[in-house]
Backbone as a ProteinNet text record, in pm:
[ID]
protein_1_A
[PRIMARY]
MASQSQLETLIELARRETDDAATRLGLALKAVADAEEKLNMLIGYRDEYGKRFEATQQAGITPMAYRNFQAFMEKLDQAIKGQEEVVRHSRNRGDQERGMWQAAERKRMSYSTLADRAQAQALKAENKRDQKAMDEHAARQAYYKR
[TERTIARY]
8578.4	8622.4	8537.6	8518.3	8438.6	8508	8426.9	8485.3	8551	8632.4	8705.5	8609.3	8501.6	8406.8	8333	8305	8241.2	8335	8460.5	8558.2	8574.1	8576.5	8587.9	8468.3	8348.5	8228.2	8239.7	8283.6	8300.3	8404.7	8513	8618	8564.5	8488	8432	8334.6	8249.8	8156.4	8232.3	8335.8	8416.2	8490.5	8536.5	8605.1	8508.8	8386.3	8286.6	8255.8	8242.3	8215.5	8331.5	8452.7	8570.7	8574.3	8543.8	8541.3	8435.6	8317.1	8209.9	8250.9	8312	8356.6	8465.2	8554.1	8660.2	8600.7	8497.5	8430.9	8366.3	8295.9	8232.4	8338	8449.5	8558	8612.6	8631.8	8681.7	8587.1	8457.5	8358.5	8359.7	8373.7	8376.8	8501.3	8614.6	8737.5	8729.2	8663.5	8643.5	8552.5	8449.3	8359.1	8435.2	8527.5	8609.7	8694.7	8758.9	8845.3	8764.5	8645.9	8561	8516.7	8477.1	8432	8546.3	8665	8780.5	8815.8	8803.2	8831.9	8733.5	8606.8	8507.2	8535.2	8573.1	8605.2	8723.4	8827.6	8945.5	8911.2	8822	8779.7	8704.7	8615.3	8541	8635	8729.9	8825.3	8909.7	8955.2	9033.5	8952.9	8826.2	8740.3	8719.3	8698.1	8680.2	8806	8922.2	9048.2	9067.2	9041.3	9056.2	8958.6	8835.9	8735.2	8773.8	8826.1	8870.9	8984.1	9077.9	9190.1	9141.2	9048.1	8994.1	8917.9	8847.3	8772.9	8868.3	8977	9075.4	9131.2	9159.8	9211.8	9106.9	8982	8873.7	8852.7	8867	8846.2	8950.5	9070	9175.4	9135.6	9062	9019	8893.4	8830.9	8708.9	8589.6	8499.3	8385.2	8262.7	8149.5	8025.7	7979.5	7901.2	7849.6	7765.9	7691.7	7609.2	7697.2	7804.4	7896.8	7962.9	7992.8	8053.9	7956.2	7828.6	7728	7710.3	7709.6	7698.3	7816.2	7936	8054.6	8040.6	8000.1	7986	7883.6	7770.6	7666.5	7718.7	7791.4	7844.6	7947.8	8033.7	8135.2	8068.7	7960.3	7888.3	7831.4	7777.6	7724.9	7836.4	7950.4	8065.2	8109.8	8114.7	8154.7	8055.5	7926.9	7826.2	7845	7872.3	7895.7	8019	8122	8244.8	8216	8139.8	8105.3	8022.9	7929.8	7850.9	7937.6	8032.1	8120.6	8214.3	8257.1	8340.5	8263.2	8133.2	8049.3	8038.4	8026.3	8021.8	8153.4	8265.5	8396.6	8404.8	8362.2	8367.1	8281.2	8160.7	8071.9	8134.5	8192.5	8255.7	8372	8449.8	8563.5	8514.3	8408.5	8352.8	8302.9	8236.3	8186.5	8303.5	8408.2	8528	8590.1	8594.9	8649.5	8563.3	8430.7	8341.1	8361.9	8369.9	8389.1	8524.3	8627.3	8759.5	8751.4	8680.9	8664.1	8589.2	8485.1	8408.7	8493.3	8576.4	8663.7	8766.7	8823.8	8923.7	8861.7	8738.4	8671.2	8646.2	8601.4	8576.3	8706.2	8813.5	8943.4	8994.5	8975.5	9016.9	8939.6	8809.5	8727.8	8777.1	8803	8851	8984.4	9073.4	9204	9188.7	9093.9	9070.3	9025.3	8932.8	8886.5	8999.1	9081	9194.6	9291.9	9314.6	9404	9347.3	9215.5	9152.9	9168.4	9149.2	9163.3	9307.2	9403.7	9544.9	9577	9524.4	9548.4	9485.5	9362.6	9294.6	9372.3	9422.4	9500.3	9629.5	9695.1	9819.3	9791.7	9679.6	9643.2	9613.4	9543.4	9512.4	9640.2	9733.7	9861.1	9940.6	9938.9	10010.9	9951.5	9817.6	9752.1	9782.9	9784.9	9816.6	9960.3	10053.1	10193.1	10208	10132.5	10138.2	10086.2	9976.5	9923.3	10024.6	10084.8	10184.4	10302.1	10347.3	10461.2	10425.5	10303.7	10258.9	10252.8	10198.7	10190.3	10329.3	10422.3	10559.3	10625.9	10603	10660.3	10605.1	10474	10413.7	10468.3	10483.7	10536.8	10680.6	10760.7	10900.7	10905.9	10814.8	10813.3	10774.3	10676.9	10636.7	10750.6	10817.9	10928.5	11040.2	11069.1	11173.8	11132.7	11007.2	10957.1	10967.6	10933.5	10935.4	11077	11171	11309.4	11378	11331.4	11396.7	11400.2
10957.4	10891	10765.1	10728.7	10611.6	10484.7	10386.2	10260.4	10188.2	10089.9	10015.6	9943.9	9884.8	9813.1	9909.6	10030	10129.8	10170.4	10189.6	10224.3	10110.9	9988.6	9873.9	9867.8	9897.5	9900.2	10010	10127.2	10238.5	10206	10144.1	10106.2	10005.5	9908.2	9806.5	9869.6	9959.5	10028.5	10113.7	10181.6	10264.1	10176.8	10059.5	9967.8	9921.1	9886.8	9845.1	9957.5	10078.1	10194.2	10215	10200.4	10215.8	10106.7	9984.9	9874.6	9897.2	9941.3	9969.5	10082.4	10185.9	10298.5	10254.2	10165.7	10115.1	10033.1	9955.9	9877.2	9969.7	10071.9	10167.5	10242.5	10276.5	10343.8	10253.7	10127.6	10032.5	10022.3	10016.7	10010.6	10139.2	10252.6	10380.6	10390.2	10344.6	10348.7	10253.7	10140.4	10047.1	10110.4	10182.4	10250	10355.7	10425.8	10524.9	10455.6	10347.5	10275	10222	10167.5	10115.7	10227.6	10341	10453.8	10507.9	10516.7	10564.4	10466.5	10337.8	10236.6	10249.3	10268.9	10286.4	10412.5	10519.7	10644.3	10624.4	10560.3	10535.2	10446	10349.7	10261.9	10342.6	10432.4	10515.8	10607.9	10668.4	10757.6	10678.6	10561.6	10476.9	10436	10402.5	10362.6	10480.4	10599.3	10718.1	10743	10734.6	10756.9	10652.5	10526.6	10419.3	10437.7	10473	10492.5	10610.6	10715.9	10832.4	10796.5	10715.6	10673.8	10587.3	10496.3	10412	10496	10595.9	10682.2	10760	10810.4	10883.5	10794.4	10669.1	10576.1	10552	10537.8	10517.1	10641.5	10756.4	10882.9	10902.1	10853.4	10863.8	10792	10683.2	10605.4	10664.6	10761.1	10823	10775.9	10868.4	10836.2	10910.6	10849.1	10912.2	11015.5	11113.2	11212.1	11147.5	11045.1	10975.7	10910	10844.5	10780.8	10886.3	11002.2	11110.9	11161.4	11179.3	11223.6	11118.6	10992.6	10885.4	10888.5	10910.5	10920.2	11036.2	11152.5	11269.1	11242.7	11182.4	11153.2	11054.9	10954.3	10854.9	10918	11004.2	11070.8	11163.1	11229.5	11314.2	11229.3	11113.5	11024.1	10973.6	10942.5	10900.3	11013.6	11135.1	11249.6	11272.1	11254	11266.9	11157.5	11038.7	10928.6	10955.8	11012.3	11044.8	11152.7	11256.8	11362.5	11305.2	11216.9	11153	11069.3	10996.6	10913.1	10999.3	11114.2	11206.2	11254.8	11277.3	11318.9	11205.1	11083.2	10966.9	10957.2	10977.2	10972.6	11082.4	11201.6	11314.6	11284.4	11232.2	11197.5	11086.2	10986.4	10875.2	10924.7	11014.7	11069.6	11148.5	11227.8	11303.2	11208.2	11102.7	11003.9	10936.5	10905.8	10847.2	10940.9	11069.5	11167.3	11175.7	11172.1	11174.5	11050.8	10935.5	10811.4	10811.3	10866	10874.4	10962.2	11074.3	11163.2	11095.3	11019.8	10949.6	10840.8	10771.6	10669.8	10734.7	10847.4	10915.4	10961.9	11013.7	11057.5	10938.9	10827.7	10707.9	10656.5	10659.2	10612	10703.7	10835.5	10928.8	10900.9	10875.4	10846.4	10718.4	10616.6	10489.4	10509	10584.7	10610.1	10691.4	10784.9	10864.2	10775.3	10684.8	10592.9	10501.4	10456.3	10370.7	10447.2	10573.6	10656.1	10673	10697.7	10708.6	10578.7	10466.3	10336.9	10316	10353.7	10339.8	10427.1	10548.9	10639.1	10583.4	10533	10475.8	10356.4	10274.2	10157.4	10201.1	10301.9	10351.2	10411.5	10482.2	10541.8	10433.3	10329.6	10219.3	10148.5	10128.8	10064.8	10150.8	10280.7	10372.1	10367.1	10364.8	10357.1	10224	10115.9	9984.8	9981.7	10036.3	10041.2	10123.4	10230.8	10316.4	10240.5	10165.5	10083.9	9977.4	9912.8	9810.1	9870.1	9986.2	10050.8	10088.6	10138.5	10175.5	10052.6	9941.7	9818.1	9768.1	9775.7	9729.9	9820.2	9950.4	10043.4	10015.9	9991.5	9961.7	9830.6	9733.1	9604	9620.2	9693.3	9715.2	9792.7	9889.2	9968.2	9880.4	9792.1	9702.1	9607.3	9554.2	9462.8	9536.4	9655.6	9732	9762.3	9789	9818.8	9695.6	9578.7	9457.9	9402.3	9439.5	9392.4	9460.1	9567.5	9640	9567.1
13188.5	13066	13046	12922.9	12890.2	12940.4	12974.5	13020.7	12902.6	12937.5	12834.8	12740.7	12794.2	12708.5	12615.9	12663.3	12577.5	12464	12498.4	12395.1	12294.2	12342.3	12251.8	12156.4	12209.4	12125.9	12020.1	12062.6	11968.1	11861.6	11904.3	11808.9	11708.9	11755.5	11665.7	11566.5	11614.3	11524.3	11421.6	11467.3	11376.6	11276.1	11319.9	11228.2	11119.1	11159.6	11060	10961.9	11016.3	10930.4	10832.2	10880.4	10794.5	10688.1	10726.8	10630.1	10522.6	10565.9	10468.9	10374.1	10430.5	10348.1	10250.2	10295.3	10207.8	10093.6	10123.7	10019.1	9916.2	9966.1	9874.1	9792.2	9854.9	9782.5	9672.8	9703.2	9603.4	9484.4	9512.5	9404.4	9321.6	9389.6	9318.2	9229.5	9280	9200.6	9081.3	9100.5	8989.2	8884.2	8928.7	8835.1	8755	8819.4	8749.2	8643.1	8681.9	8587.7	8469.5	8497.1	8389.6	8295.4	8353.1	8272	8185.8	8243.6	8167.1	8055.6	8084.7	7982.7	7865.4	7895.5	7788.6	7708.3	7778.1	7709	7614.7	7662.8	7579.1	7459.9	7482.5	7374.7	7267.4	7310.3	7214.5	7137	7205.9	7139.5	7039.6	7079.8	6989.3	6867.3	6889.5	6777.1	6682.5	6737.8	6653.2	6570.2	6633.3	6561.4	6451.2	6485.1	6386.5	6269.7	6300.9	6196.6	6107.8	6168.4	6090.3	5995.7	6040.5	5955.1	5838.7	5871	5763.2	5661.1	5710.6	5619.5	5528.9	5586.7	5505.2	5395.1	5428.6	5328	5219.5	5260	5162.9	5078.8	5137.6	5068.2	4957.4	4978.3	4877.6	4749.1	4764.4	4648.7	4585.6	4653.3	4602.7	4684.1	4709.7	4795.4	4743.9	4758.8	4712.3	4815.5	4771.4	4866.6	4977	4944	5043.7	5149.8	5108.7	5202.8	5291.3	5232.3	5309.1	5416.4	5380.8	5478.2	5588.3	5548	5647.8	5745.6	5689.4	5773.3	5871.6	5821.1	5909.4	6020.1	5983.4	6082.7	6187.6	6141.2	6233.7	6327.7	6273	6356	6458.8	6421.6	6516.6	6630.7	6595.7	6699.4	6789.8	6730.9	6812.7	6905.1	6851.2	6934	7048.3	7020.7	7126.6	7231.9	7185.5	7279.3	7364.9	7304.2	7378.2	7482.2	7442.1	7539	7653.7	7622.1	7727.5	7820	7761.8	7843.2	7926.4	7872.4	7950.6	8073	8056.8	8169.4	8272.1	8223.9	8314.1	8391.7	8323.5	8389.5	8495.2	8460	8553.7	8677.6	8654	8765	8850.2	8786	8859.4	8944.1	8890.1	8966.5	9087.3	9067.7	9180.4	9289	9246.9	9342.9	9414.7	9340.9	9402.5	9503.7	9471.9	9566.4	9692	9673.9	9789.9	9877.3	9813.8	9889.8	9960.9	9896.9	9960.2	10085	10074.7	10189.3	10303.1	10268.4	10371.9	10437.1	10357.7	10414.9	10508	10464.5	10547.6	10680	10673.8	10796.5	10889.2	10833.2	10914.3	10975.5	10898.2	10948	11059.2	11043.8	11150.1	11279.4	11265.4	11383.1	11450.9	11371.6	11426.7	11499.3	11438.1	11499.9	11629	11630.8	11752.1	11866.6	11838.5	11942.4	11988.1	11895.1	11932.3	12021	11988.1	12069.2	12209.5	12218.9	12350.7	12429.8	12363.6	12430.4	12477.6	12393.7	12432	12553.3	12553.1	12666.7	12794.5	12780.3	12897.4	12950.8	12861.5	12903.2	12971	12916.2	12976.6	13114.1	13125.4	13253.2	13357.1	13316.2	13407.2	13451.1	13358.7	13391.9	13489.5	13468.2	13556.2	13698.1	13705.5	13836.5	13904.5	13827.6	13883.8	13934.5	13858.5	13901.9	14029	14037.2	14156.2	14278.8	14262.3	14373.1	14414.6	14314.9	14345.9	14422.1	14378.4	14445.1	14587.6	14605.4	14740.5	14830.8	14777.3	14855.8	14892	14796.8	14824.3	14928	14920.1	15018.5	15158.1	15165	15294.8	15351.4	15265.3	15309.2	15359.6	15286.2	15327.2	15458	15473.6	15598.1	15716.3	15698.5	15806.4	15843.9	15744	15773.7	15847.2	15807	15874.9	16019	16040.3	16175.1	16265.1	16211.7	16291.8	16312.9	16230.8	16246.2	16361.5	16408.4	16513	16638.2
[MASK]
++++++++++++++++++++++++++++++++++++++++++++++++++++++++++++++++++++++++++++++++++++++++++++++++++++++++++++++++++++++++++++++++++++++++++++++++++

Protein backbone atom coordinates (compact mmCIF):
# COMPACT_ATOMS: atom_id res chain seq x y z
CA MET A 1 0.00 0.00 0.00
CA ALA A 2 1.16 3.53 -0.66
CA SER A 3 2.71 5.44 2.20
CA GLN A 4 0.75 8.14 3.98
CA SER A 5 2.81 10.95 2.41
CA GLN A 6 2.23 9.50 -1.06
CA LEU A 7 -1.49 9.35 -0.42
CA GLU A 8 -1.47 12.92 0.89
CA THR A 9 0.31 14.02 -2.30
CA LEU A 10 -2.24 12.19 -4.45
CA ILE A 11 -5.11 13.69 -2.48
CA GLU A 12 -3.67 17.19 -2.87
CA LEU A 13 -3.21 16.72 -6.63
CA ALA A 14 -6.74 15.35 -6.93
CA ARG A 15 -8.09 18.27 -4.88
CA ARG A 16 -6.39 20.74 -7.23
CA GLU A 17 -7.76 18.87 -10.24
CA THR A 18 -11.24 18.96 -8.71
CA ASP A 19 -10.95 22.67 -7.96
CA ASP A 20 -9.80 23.41 -11.51
CA ALA A 21 -12.64 21.31 -12.92
CA ALA A 22 -15.13 23.12 -10.67
CA THR A 23 -13.85 26.48 -11.92
CA ARG A 24 -14.19 25.37 -15.54
CA LEU A 25 -17.68 24.02 -14.80
CA GLY A 26 -18.69 27.35 -13.27
CA LEU A 27 -17.46 29.21 -16.34
CA ALA A 28 -19.28 26.79 -18.64
CA LEU A 29 -22.53 27.18 -16.69
CA LYS A 30 -22.17 30.96 -16.83
CA ALA A 31 -21.66 30.73 -20.61
CA VAL A 32 -24.88 28.69 -20.85
CA ALA A 33 -26.79 31.25 -18.81
CA ASP A 34 -25.41 34.13 -20.90
CA ALA A 35 -26.25 32.38 -24.17
CA GLU A 36 -29.78 31.59 -22.99
CA GLU A 37 -30.24 35.19 -21.88
CA LYS A 38 -29.19 36.46 -25.32
CA LEU A 39 -31.52 33.97 -26.99
CA ASN A 40 -34.45 35.08 -24.83
CA MET A 41 -33.61 38.70 -25.56
CA LEU A 42 -33.64 38.04 -29.34
CA ILE A 43 -36.93 36.14 -29.13
CA GLY A 44 -38.48 38.92 -27.04
CA TYR A 45 -37.26 41.54 -29.50
CA ARG A 46 -38.69 39.58 -32.44
CA ASP A 47 -42.06 39.25 -30.68
CA GLU A 48 -42.11 42.94 -29.76
CA TYR A 49 -41.14 44.00 -33.28
CA GLY A 50 -43.85 41.75 -34.74
CA LYS A 51 -46.50 43.31 -32.49
CA ARG A 52 -45.41 46.82 -33.41
CA PHE A 53 -45.51 45.89 -37.07
CA GLU A 54 -49.05 44.52 -36.73
CA ALA A 55 -50.15 47.79 -35.13
CA THR A 56 -48.49 49.76 -37.93
CA GLN A 57 -50.02 47.49 -40.55
CA GLN A 58 -53.52 48.27 -39.27
CA ALA A 59 -52.94 51.91 -40.14
CA GLY A 60 -51.64 50.96 -43.59
CA ILE A 61 -48.15 50.21 -44.80
CA THR A 62 -46.26 50.67 -48.03
CA PRO A 63 -44.98 47.66 -49.98
CA MET A 64 -41.41 48.84 -49.39
CA ALA A 65 -41.94 48.97 -45.61
CA TYR A 66 -43.48 45.50 -45.76
CA ARG A 67 -40.43 44.11 -47.63
CA ASN A 68 -38.12 45.80 -45.14
CA PHE A 69 -40.08 44.22 -42.30
CA GLN A 70 -39.85 40.77 -43.89
CA ALA A 71 -36.10 41.14 -44.48
CA PHE A 72 -35.55 42.31 -40.92
CA MET A 73 -37.61 39.43 -39.50
CA GLU A 74 -35.60 36.94 -41.58
CA LYS A 75 -32.39 38.38 -40.17
CA LEU A 76 -33.80 38.15 -36.65
CA ASP A 77 -34.82 34.54 -37.27
CA GLN A 78 -31.31 33.76 -38.53
CA ALA A 79 -29.83 35.41 -35.47
CA ILE A 80 -32.15 33.36 -33.25
CA LYS A 81 -31.15 30.11 -35.02
CA GLY A 82 -27.49 31.03 -34.60
CA GLN A 83 -28.01 31.81 -30.93
CA GLU A 84 -29.89 28.52 -30.46
CA GLU A 85 -26.79 26.78 -31.84
CA VAL A 86 -24.61 28.73 -29.39
CA VAL A 87 -26.91 27.65 -26.54
CA ARG A 88 -26.78 24.02 -27.69
CA HIS A 89 -22.97 24.14 -27.91
CA SER A 90 -22.73 25.83 -24.49
CA ARG A 91 -24.94 23.18 -22.91
CA ASN A 92 -22.84 20.39 -24.42
CA ARG A 93 -19.70 22.03 -23.08
CA GLY A 94 -21.34 22.38 -19.67
CA ASP A 95 -22.25 18.69 -19.70
CA GLN A 96 -18.66 17.78 -20.61
CA GLU A 97 -17.27 19.97 -17.84
CA ARG A 98 -19.75 18.47 -15.34
CA GLY A 99 -18.57 14.98 -16.30
CA MET A 100 -14.93 15.97 -15.90
CA TRP A 101 -15.65 17.51 -12.50
CA GLN A 102 -17.52 14.38 -11.38
CA ALA A 103 -14.62 12.17 -12.50
CA ALA A 104 -12.11 14.37 -10.66
CA GLU A 105 -14.29 14.35 -7.53
CA ARG A 106 -14.60 10.53 -7.66
CA LYS A 107 -10.82 10.24 -7.92
CA ARG A 108 -10.33 12.60 -4.97
CA MET A 109 -12.85 10.66 -2.89
CA SER A 110 -11.14 7.36 -3.80
CA TYR A 111 -7.79 8.65 -2.57
CA SER A 112 -9.41 9.98 0.60
CA THR A 113 -11.01 6.59 1.19
CA LEU A 114 -7.63 4.88 0.73
CA ALA A 115 -6.06 7.31 3.19
CA ASP A 116 -8.85 6.69 5.72
CA ARG A 117 -8.39 2.93 5.39
CA ALA A 118 -4.63 3.23 5.78
CA GLN A 119 -5.09 5.38 8.87
CA ALA A 120 -7.59 2.92 10.35
CA GLN A 121 -5.23 0.04 9.62
CA ALA A 122 -2.33 1.86 11.27
CA LEU A 123 -4.48 2.62 14.33
CA LYS A 124 -5.55 -1.01 14.56
CA ALA A 125 -1.92 -2.16 14.39
CA GLU A 126 -0.93 0.38 17.05
CA ASN A 127 -3.75 -0.75 19.34
CA LYS A 128 -2.68 -4.35 18.86
CA ARG A 129 0.94 -3.49 19.80
CA ASP A 130 -0.27 -1.57 22.85
CA GLN A 131 -2.45 -4.49 23.93
CA LYS A 132 0.42 -6.92 23.48
CA ALA A 133 2.75 -4.69 25.53
CA MET A 134 0.14 -4.39 28.28
CA ASP A 135 -0.41 -8.17 28.31
CA GLU A 136 3.32 -8.79 28.56
CA HIS A 137 3.63 -6.26 31.35
CA ALA A 138 0.73 -7.81 33.27
CA ALA A 139 2.21 -11.28 32.78
CA ARG A 140 5.60 -10.15 34.11
CA GLN A 141 4.02 -8.53 37.15
CA ALA A 142 1.99 -11.64 37.88
CA TYR A 143 5.12 -13.77 37.56
CA TYR A 144 7.12 -11.60 39.95
CA LYS A 145 4.32 -11.39 42.54
CA ARG A 146 4.52 -15.07 43.21
